[in-house]
C-alpha positions as CSV (number, residue, x, y, z in Angstrom):
1,X,-4.2,36.9,-1.0
2,X,-1.6,35.7,-2.5
3,X,-1.4,32.5,-5.2
4,X,0.5,29.9,-4.2
5,X,1.9,27.3,-7.3
6,X,1.6,23.9,-6.4
7,X,5.4,22.4,-5.4
8,X,7.2,20.0,-7.7
9,X,6.3,16.0,-7.4
10,X,10.4,16.7,-6.8
11,X,10.1,18.9,-4.2
12,X,7.6,16.5,-2.3
13,X,10.6,13.7,-2.7
14,X,12.9,15.6,-1.1
15,X,10.9,17.0,1.9
16,X,9.5,12.6,2.4
17,X,12.0,10.7,1.2
18,X,10.3,8.8,-1.2
19,X,8.2,9.1,-4.4
20,X,4.4,9.0,-3.9
21,X,2.5,6.4,-6.1
22,X,-0.2,8.0,-8.7
23,X,-2.4,6.0,-7.5
24,X,-4.4,5.5,-4.5
25,X,-4.6,1.4,-3.0
26,X,-8.1,1.9,-3.8
27,X,-7.8,2.2,-7.6
28,X,-5.6,-0.1,-8.3
29,X,-6.9,-3.5,-9.3
30,X,-6.0,-5.7,-6.8
31,X,-6.0,-10.0,-7.8
32,X,-8.7,-11.4,-5.5
33,X,-6.7,-14.6,-5.9
34,X,-3.4,-13.9,-4.9
35,X,-4.6,-11.8,-1.7
36,X,-7.1,-15.0,-0.8
37,X,-3.3,-17.1,-1.3
38,X,-1.9,-15.1,1.6
39,X,-4.9,-15.2,3.4
40,X,-4.9,-18.7,3.5
41,X,-1.1,-19.7,3.8
42,X,-1.0,-17.0,7.2
43,X,-4.0,-19.0,8.4
44,X,-1.9,-21.8,8.0
45,X,0.7,-20.8,9.5
46,X,-0.6,-19.4,12.8
47,X,-3.0,-22.6,14.1
48,X,-2.5,-22.4,17.4
49,X,-1.3,-25.5,19.4
50,X,-4.5,-27.3,20.3
51,X,-5.6,-27.5,16.8
52,X,-2.6,-29.6,15.4
């Protein structure tokens, strides 16, 4: 069997068109207060007319 070398990051970027993040979403620090604010803003912006 032949051993394949790992493709370089630039080769992957050339194929997929953008740089992949170094960490996944579940590994990143998340600001829960920002997420809560975004959620509350969405809820306020999307109140059905019969609830106003």
